[in-house]
Backbone bond lengths (Angstrom), bond angles and torsions (degrees), N, CA, C in turn:
res aa  C-N    CA-C-N  psi(-1)  N-CA   C-N-CA  omega(-1)  CA-C   N-CA-C  phi
1 M - - - 1.462 - - 1.530 112.48 -
2 Y 1.294 114.13 122.38 1.481 117.52 178.91 1.487 109.86 -87.14
3 V 1.310 115.27 146.51 1.455 119.20 167.51 1.579 106.76 -66.84
4 N 1.282 115.91 139.71 1.456 121.82 -176.10 1.533 109.89 -54.57
5 V 1.264 115.39 131.48 1.501 120.68 172.62 1.531 109.97 -85.22
6 R 1.324 115.10 125.39 1.434 119.78 -178.10 1.516 107.86 -99.24
7 E 1.343 116.53 138.29 1.457 121.12 -179.53 1.520 108.62 -116.96
8 R 1.393 116.10 128.07 1.401 121.00 177.17 1.506 110.88 -136.45
9 S 1.264 120.24 133.40 1.425 124.28 -179.65 1.523 111.97 49.21
10 G 1.330 114.34 33.39 1.453 120.62 173.72 1.502 113.03 85.40
11 M 1.346 120.21 -17.02 1.435 120.99 179.29 1.530 110.16 -83.73
12 V 1.296 116.25 144.14 1.488 122.28 -177.93 1.538 109.25 -124.40
13 R 1.280 114.26 138.56 1.500 120.22 167.66 1.489 109.22 -82.50
14 L 1.341 114.88 154.11 1.451 119.29 172.38 1.531 107.44 -73.65
15 P 1.349 116.48 149.65 1.468 119.57 179.12 1.510 112.16 -67.16
16 A 1.331 112.91 153.84 1.478 117.34 175.34 1.518 110.14 -70.31
17 F 1.341 116.15 154.95 1.424 123.26 171.58 1.520 111.81 66.78
18 C 1.288 119.31 24.47 1.467 121.26 178.77 1.517 109.21 -65.82
19 L 1.312 119.78 -14.65 1.434 121.20 -179.36 1.526 110.60 -62.01
20 L 1.307 120.39 -15.81 1.458 121.84 -179.71 1.526 108.79 -63.38
21 A 1.309 118.75 -23.88 1.468 122.40 -177.84 1.529 110.20 -75.23
22 L 1.362 116.67 -14.98 1.479 120.47 -176.36 1.484 109.77 -83.66
23 L 1.354 112.50 144.03 1.497 117.51 173.81 1.489 109.06 -97.45
24 F 1.273 115.70 120.64 1.466 122.85 178.13 1.540 108.23 -77.82
25 T 1.353 115.98 138.33 1.457 117.20 -176.95 1.548 108.31 -112.26
26 A 1.276 112.62 -178.14 1.499 116.83 -178.62 1.531 113.20 -66.27
27 S 1.256 116.35 -20.17 1.434 120.55 177.20 1.519 113.83 -64.91
28 L 1.370 118.32 -17.42 1.392 121.18 -178.17 1.533 111.24 -95.79
29 A 1.320 117.46 2.75 1.474 120.00 177.50 1.524 110.29 -73.28
30 V 1.291 117.90 144.80 1.442 120.55 178.12 1.606 108.58 -72.39
31 T 1.280 113.59 146.40 1.473 119.64 -173.87 1.550 110.07 -60.51
32 A 1.348 117.00 -35.88 1.491 116.49 -176.42 1.533 111.81 -70.82
33 H 1.257 119.07 -10.58 1.482 120.87 -177.09 1.490 111.08 -138.54
34 P 1.337 119.56 69.62 1.470 124.55 -178.79 1.476 111.73 -53.93
35 G 1.333 119.09 125.74 1.437 120.81 179.76 1.519 114.53 81.78
36 Y 1.296 118.53 -7.64 1.440 122.62 -174.82 1.507 113.40 -73.25
37 F 1.351 115.87 -45.53 1.445 120.22 179.60 1.522 110.37 -64.36
38 P 1.355 119.23 -48.72 1.492 116.23 176.29 1.449 117.16 -58.48
39 D 1.324 117.71 -26.13 1.482 121.76 176.03 1.569 108.72 -63.66
40 A 1.338 114.47 -37.12 1.510 117.32 178.75 1.490 110.66 -70.37
41 V 1.338 116.03 -36.91 1.479 119.64 178.73 1.492 110.66 -64.19
42 E 1.363 117.02 -42.36 1.402 119.63 -178.35 1.539 110.80 -65.67
43 A 1.329 116.36 -38.82 1.462 122.39 179.27 1.510 107.95 -64.94
44 Y 1.310 117.86 -44.75 1.467 120.15 178.34 1.530 113.48 -60.30
45 D 1.290 114.53 -44.06 1.465 119.39 -176.96 1.553 112.01 -67.24
46 R 1.294 116.95 -26.86 1.515 116.62 176.16 1.530 113.48 -95.93
47 G 1.356 114.18 9.31 1.464 119.12 174.16 1.526 114.88 88.52
48 D 1.290 116.31 5.71 1.487 120.22 177.41 1.530 108.20 -86.43
49 Y 1.300 114.59 73.63 1.479 119.74 -174.61 1.547 112.63 -68.50
50 K 1.335 118.21 -32.03 1.435 120.70 178.44 1.503 111.65 -59.78
51 T 1.345 118.11 -46.72 1.463 122.14 178.15 1.515 109.37 -63.05
52 A 1.346 117.65 -45.86 1.470 120.61 -177.19 1.506 110.85 -62.05
53 Y 1.368 115.28 -43.68 1.427 117.85 179.98 1.522 112.67 -62.82
54 G 1.325 117.07 -42.21 1.435 120.59 179.80 1.522 114.43 -59.08
55 I 1.322 115.13 -41.63 1.460 121.30 179.36 1.525 108.08 -67.63
56 W 1.312 116.21 -54.15 1.514 119.21 -176.53 1.493 112.06 -63.37
57 K 1.280 119.93 -35.84 1.445 124.06 176.95 1.535 110.88 -61.24
58 E 1.274 115.58 -47.71 1.454 116.84 179.48 1.527 112.25 -61.81
59 L 1.348 116.63 -43.99 1.416 122.02 178.26 1.557 112.53 -64.46
60 A 1.339 112.85 -43.09 1.463 118.78 -179.14 1.551 111.70 -61.67
61 D 1.313 117.20 -41.98 1.434 123.10 176.08 1.481 113.25 -60.09
62 Q 1.347 115.49 -26.60 1.433 120.30 179.54 1.562 110.44 -89.50
63 G 1.326 116.13 2.88 1.466 120.46 174.43 1.492 116.86 97.27
64 D 1.355 117.45 10.38 1.505 118.57 -178.81 1.483 110.77 -78.37
65 A 1.339 115.66 117.63 1.470 123.00 -174.06 1.513 112.76 -66.41
66 H 1.333 116.80 -32.19 1.456 117.22 179.32 1.532 111.07 -67.23
67 A 1.325 117.31 -40.59 1.423 124.42 -178.96 1.606 109.09 -68.78
68 Q 1.314 113.32 -40.16 1.501 117.16 -179.03 1.549 107.20 -64.98
69 N 1.278 119.22 -38.92 1.484 120.81 178.51 1.473 109.92 -64.62
70 R 1.332 118.33 -42.81 1.463 121.81 -179.77 1.558 110.92 -63.69
71 L 1.350 115.63 -38.95 1.508 117.69 -179.94 1.550 106.72 -65.30
72 G 1.288 117.15 -41.96 1.506 118.61 175.18 1.446 114.14 -52.73
73 T 1.349 116.64 -42.35 1.413 120.88 179.57 1.551 112.44 -68.14
74 M 1.298 114.79 -38.09 1.467 116.63 -179.93 1.532 111.34 -63.88
75 Y 1.320 115.93 -38.45 1.456 120.57 176.91 1.532 110.15 -67.69
76 A 1.321 117.51 -36.36 1.445 120.82 177.36 1.488 113.10 -65.83
77 E 1.331 114.14 -39.08 1.469 119.00 -177.63 1.530 110.97 -84.41
78 G 1.342 117.24 -18.59 1.490 118.85 -175.75 1.516 111.69 69.39
79 K 1.287 117.88 34.28 1.457 121.61 -177.50 1.571 106.92 -106.93
80 G 1.313 115.80 115.24 1.409 119.66 -178.07 1.508 115.71 84.04
81 V 1.306 114.38 -16.88 1.461 121.29 179.99 1.521 105.66 -145.06
82 P 1.366 116.93 158.95 1.458 119.75 173.33 1.531 111.88 -62.71
83 Q 1.343 115.55 140.49 1.471 113.89 175.44 1.489 110.13 -65.55
84 D 1.329 114.22 129.74 1.441 122.80 -171.13 1.503 111.73 -150.98
85 F 1.399 116.57 100.21 1.477 115.81 -172.71 1.547 110.96 -75.05
86 A 1.302 120.04 -17.57 1.438 120.15 171.54 1.544 111.34 -61.63
87 E 1.344 116.56 -41.43 1.448 122.37 175.00 1.494 111.50 -70.63
88 V 1.356 117.41 -38.22 1.448 119.39 174.07 1.499 110.74 -54.93
89 L 1.291 117.06 -51.25 1.449 122.09 -178.72 1.563 112.08 -59.41
90 T 1.286 115.60 -42.60 1.473 121.31 -178.02 1.557 111.01 -60.05
91 W 1.367 114.11 -49.59 1.453 116.30 -172.56 1.503 110.71 -79.76
92 Y 1.328 120.35 -36.37 1.424 118.59 172.28 1.527 114.08 -61.98
93 R 1.296 118.07 -38.62 1.414 121.64 179.30 1.551 110.00 -63.79
94 K 1.353 116.94 -45.70 1.446 119.32 177.71 1.490 112.30 -53.17
95 A 1.330 115.38 -48.46 1.457 119.31 -178.53 1.536 113.29 -70.54
96 A 1.299 113.66 -38.78 1.501 118.98 179.75 1.582 110.86 -63.59
97 E 1.258 114.74 -41.73 1.474 116.57 -179.94 1.494 113.96 -69.10
98 Q 1.310 117.16 -16.61 1.473 122.44 171.44 1.546 111.06 -81.99
99 G 1.251 118.49 -6.07 1.462 122.11 178.22 1.532 114.45 96.90
100 Y 1.356 117.15 12.37 1.493 118.72 -177.64 1.520 108.71 -79.18
101 A 1.293 116.19 117.05 1.456 123.30 -169.99 1.518 112.89 -60.93
102 K 1.337 120.69 -45.41 1.464 120.30 -178.43 1.527 111.49 -64.51
103 A 1.291 117.42 -34.16 1.472 118.79 177.13 1.512 108.93 -69.45
104 Q 1.299 116.97 -39.94 1.479 120.00 178.94 1.570 109.58 -61.25
105 Y 1.351 116.25 -42.10 1.422 118.89 173.79 1.523 115.71 -60.05
106 N 1.353 111.73 -43.41 1.509 115.64 -179.06 1.508 112.61 -69.22
107 L 1.394 115.89 -32.68 1.462 118.68 177.34 1.499 108.30 -69.75
108 G 1.335 118.59 -37.18 1.474 119.32 176.37 1.568 112.00 -60.83
109 V 1.306 116.56 -38.75 1.452 120.85 -179.96 1.557 110.27 -65.54
110 L 1.356 117.12 -36.84 1.431 118.57 177.95 1.493 110.47 -59.30
111 Y 1.354 115.57 -48.44 1.451 119.92 -179.27 1.528 110.84 -66.84
112 D 1.318 118.75 -37.41 1.454 124.38 -179.30 1.535 109.60 -59.13
113 N 1.366 115.17 -43.61 1.496 121.38 -176.09 1.448 115.21 -98.07
114 G 1.361 116.82 -4.88 1.478 118.08 -177.50 1.495 115.88 64.06
115 R 1.357 115.93 44.57 1.429 120.42 178.13 1.564 107.76 -108.58
116 G 1.322 114.81 113.87 1.481 123.04 -178.12 1.477 114.83 80.08
117 V 1.354 114.23 -5.38 1.475 122.37 176.04 1.520 108.94 -148.05
118 P 1.346 116.83 158.12 1.451 118.77 174.79 1.525 108.36 -61.18
119 Q 1.346 114.86 142.18 1.451 115.80 177.91 1.522 110.81 -61.35
120 D 1.310 116.05 132.15 1.478 119.95 -175.61 1.574 106.26 -149.37
121 Y 1.308 115.39 99.91 1.475 119.38 -176.84 1.536 112.38 -66.48
122 A 1.365 116.78 -35.80 1.436 118.39 178.43 1.512 112.25 -64.52
123 E 1.349 115.91 -39.48 1.478 118.82 179.39 1.590 109.15 -68.42
124 A 1.320 114.06 -38.97 1.463 119.76 174.78 1.524 112.07 -55.20
125 V 1.329 114.10 -47.38 1.469 119.32 -179.64 1.519 110.43 -61.65
126 T 1.315 117.70 -39.41 1.457 122.56 179.27 1.505 111.87 -56.41
127 W 1.329 116.16 -46.50 1.468 119.25 -177.54 1.550 111.10 -79.93
128 Y 1.330 118.16 -34.63 1.459 118.23 171.84 1.521 112.69 -58.56
129 R 1.306 115.09 -41.91 1.467 120.90 -179.44 1.458 113.02 -60.17
130 R 1.381 115.53 -45.67 1.454 120.39 179.72 1.505 111.69 -60.55
131 A 1.322 117.99 -44.80 1.426 122.65 179.13 1.556 112.88 -69.03
132 A 1.322 112.05 -39.58 1.506 117.17 177.28 1.490 111.74 -61.92
133 G 1.320 116.84 -36.46 1.460 122.60 178.38 1.489 111.16 -60.93
134 Q 1.349 118.42 -25.92 1.445 123.24 176.44 1.495 113.13 -93.16
135 E 1.338 116.26 15.81 1.486 122.40 175.43 1.539 111.49 71.91
136 D 1.301 119.38 26.04 1.432 121.22 173.71 1.555 107.49 -76.59
137 P 1.312 117.63 113.62 1.501 120.13 -175.41 1.533 112.81 -66.18
138 D 1.302 118.62 -33.91 1.455 120.32 178.27 1.529 110.07 -59.25
139 A 1.319 115.30 -49.55 1.468 122.57 179.72 1.504 110.83 -63.58
140 Q 1.331 117.81 -40.75 1.453 119.80 178.88 1.477 110.19 -63.40
141 S 1.308 118.87 -39.49 1.455 120.30 -177.87 1.562 110.68 -69.40
142 N 1.359 115.80 -42.44 1.465 116.54 178.15 1.456 113.16 -67.44
143 L 1.353 116.82 -32.37 1.490 120.75 178.07 1.551 108.35 -66.68
144 G 1.333 118.24 -36.55 1.413 119.42 173.85 1.534 113.20 -60.76
145 V 1.349 116.97 -36.74 1.466 120.44 175.88 1.507 110.22 -63.00
146 M 1.368 116.51 -44.01 1.434 119.56 -175.30 1.545 108.13 -63.97
147 Y 1.259 119.18 -42.51 1.516 120.58 177.17 1.516 109.76 -66.88
148 G 1.304 117.89 -40.51 1.459 120.20 -178.44 1.541 110.55 -63.42
149 Q 1.340 117.95 -36.24 1.444 121.45 -175.60 1.521 111.39 -94.96
150 G 1.356 118.93 -14.55 1.440 121.99 -177.80 1.496 109.98 71.00
151 Q 1.307 117.44 42.65 1.468 122.71 179.37 1.517 109.84 -111.82
152 G 1.373 114.65 116.08 1.493 117.34 -175.91 1.474 114.14 84.61
153 V 1.362 115.99 -14.94 1.493 122.13 -179.80 1.517 105.85 -148.70
154 S 1.298 117.35 162.85 1.451 119.85 173.05 1.521 110.28 -69.39
155 Q 1.310 115.01 136.82 1.464 117.88 -176.82 1.564 108.91 -58.03
156 D 1.325 115.10 132.33 1.472 121.55 179.67 1.524 108.54 -148.28
157 L 1.312 116.69 102.48 1.432 120.46 -175.73 1.528 112.27 -69.03
158 I 1.286 116.26 -28.11 1.495 118.66 179.74 1.534 109.71 -68.69
159 L 1.321 116.29 -43.81 1.460 117.02 175.66 1.497 113.40 -69.62
160 A 1.321 117.19 -36.28 1.504 120.47 174.77 1.545 109.89 -55.60
161 H 1.321 115.13 -48.93 1.491 120.55 -179.63 1.476 109.74 -60.46
162 M 1.356 116.84 -42.53 1.440 120.26 -176.34 1.503 111.75 -63.22
163 W 1.382 117.40 -42.09 1.431 120.88 -176.49 1.528 110.40 -71.72
164 F 1.329 117.52 -37.03 1.460 121.32 174.61 1.529 109.79 -61.35
165 T 1.305 117.08 -44.74 1.483 120.87 179.85 1.490 108.95 -61.13
166 L 1.327 119.70 -44.30 1.483 120.11 -179.78 1.525 109.84 -64.68
167 A 1.331 118.22 -39.77 1.464 118.91 179.73 1.497 110.76 -65.61
168 V 1.270 120.64 -43.21 1.494 124.22 -179.13 1.545 107.77 -59.40
169 S 1.317 118.67 -37.42 1.468 119.97 -176.82 1.547 113.18 -80.82
170 R 1.327 117.48 -9.52 1.421 120.07 -176.35 1.538 114.81 -114.24
171 F 1.297 117.48 -11.93 1.494 118.16 175.06 1.517 108.08 -70.84
172 P 1.361 116.72 126.86 1.476 120.75 176.90 1.483 110.99 -68.68
173 A 1.281 115.71 166.94 1.477 120.44 -178.19 1.520 110.97 -63.54
174 S 1.339 119.42 -24.03 1.441 120.63 179.59 1.493 113.58 -74.56
175 E 1.338 117.59 -11.49 1.422 122.99 -179.45 1.540 111.66 -115.03
176 E 1.334 115.02 56.10 1.461 120.91 -173.20 1.523 111.73 -66.95
177 K 1.356 117.24 -31.94 1.461 118.49 -178.90 1.500 111.13 -65.79
178 G 1.350 116.87 -41.09 1.410 122.95 -178.99 1.593 111.40 -61.67
179 R 1.336 109.13 -42.92 1.472 118.40 179.25 1.518 111.40 -64.26
180 E 1.365 116.75 -41.39 1.412 120.76 -179.65 1.556 111.37 -66.32
181 K 1.324 118.00 -35.95 1.444 119.86 178.09 1.502 110.27 -66.46
182 A 1.320 116.08 -43.02 1.450 119.93 179.86 1.519 110.27 -61.82
183 L 1.309 116.16 -42.01 1.470 121.65 179.42 1.536 110.04 -61.99
184 K 1.337 116.64 -46.89 1.479 123.27 178.53 1.544 109.41 -58.47
185 N 1.315 116.69 -48.04 1.430 118.27 -177.96 1.551 111.99 -68.23
186 R 1.321 117.53 -32.92 1.455 119.20 176.95 1.571 109.20 -67.33
187 D 1.249 118.97 -37.26 1.444 124.44 177.25 1.541 111.92 -64.29
188 I 1.347 113.30 -38.61 1.493 116.94 176.91 1.502 110.91 -65.80
189 V 1.339 116.58 -44.72 1.461 119.73 -179.28 1.534 109.15 -66.50
190 A 1.318 118.56 -43.20 1.411 120.45 -179.31 1.516 115.96 -60.11
191 S 1.328 112.54 -27.25 1.482 116.39 -179.96 1.522 110.10 -70.50
192 R 1.344 117.77 -16.22 1.484 119.85 -176.65 1.608 108.35 -105.31
193 M 1.335 115.98 7.98 1.476 119.30 -174.49 1.488 111.59 -112.09
194 T 1.320 117.99 154.23 1.457 120.29 170.89 1.517 111.75 -83.42
195 P 1.342 119.55 159.32 1.437 121.80 -179.82 1.547 111.09 -52.53
196 A 1.335 117.33 -40.53 1.473 119.26 179.88 1.502 113.76 -64.20
197 Q 1.351 115.61 -35.26 1.476 118.80 178.40 1.530 111.51 -70.77
198 I 1.367 114.12 -38.90 1.502 116.37 175.33 1.532 112.15 -62.79
199 S 1.287 114.73 -40.76 1.507 120.81 175.60 1.542 109.82 -57.69
200 E 1.254 116.54 -45.89 1.481 121.58 -179.02 1.537 109.67 -64.86
201 A 1.292 118.71 -44.90 1.455 121.75 176.02 1.539 111.79 -58.06
202 Q 1.281 116.36 -44.91 1.487 121.53 -179.86 1.559 109.65 -62.79
203 R 1.347 115.25 -41.38 1.479 117.26 177.16 1.523 110.47 -63.15
204 L 1.311 117.71 -43.30 1.458 119.06 -178.27 1.585 111.22 -63.19
205 A 1.320 115.10 -37.09 1.484 119.33 -179.95 1.597 108.96 -68.39
206 R 1.319 116.76 -38.22 1.446 120.10 -179.77 1.591 110.54 -64.89
207 E 1.352 112.49 -35.06 1.505 116.24 -172.49 1.528 109.99 -94.96
208 W 1.345 118.95 -3.13 1.480 119.69 -176.43 1.497 110.52 -68.57
209 K 1.354 116.48 140.98 1.435 123.82 178.00 1.512 110.28 -122.60
210 P 1.271 119.49 140.43 1.475 125.26 -179.70 1.535 110.01 -68.52
211 E 1.325 115.02 151.25 1.428 122.14 177.33 1.544 109.68 -117.87
212 K 1.286 113.97 91.41 1.443 120.39 -174.88 1.545 110.39 -69.31
213 E 1.357 112.94 140.06 1.441 121.98 178.84 1.556 107.32 -110.48
214 V 1.309 116.74 150.80 1.401 120.16 176.11 1.527 109.69 -79.41
215 K 1.308 116.90 125.35 1.442 122.04 -178.60 1.584 110.55 -94.60
């Protein structure tokens, strides 16, 4: 179940929990349990949510951010557990505070849409920004919307254009829909900008550097 996507002035945010479309690989398994995390992914993919939950819960309780993020998604989807946005918030926050970008993005979406928390655009921007700094394209795209709409931040079309440009360049080929949305939104913003402003936004995008967090 996706959080509803709101559309304003033609710009669209990416849906929450889009990380479900990602395939987690063995590289995401915790060192203490080689092969353990992928076992949970395989169980989840075949609909064995009880097994997946059991594995991820054990790892999450040990502090593994990847597993915490996955638990948050299970509670958001209501798969294997009752849908519970208080639990969603708890597990996403645990992972986000460890610096896990996808959880930071998901936490931002909760605040953006007011699911499990009061709607708070400024808080959404905070979490989008942290994930965007780690080159998460979903967060970069949504941060562009926030700047384009002036929600949680002062409206700034130059920064909106910059974030959309960064998102477009970082979406992998497997995420064509996300890239297309970022392109569409960048075109909308560009139509309201002068050539000089567009040039400045492009310069900022070229010079932008990621801000890695310790996971």
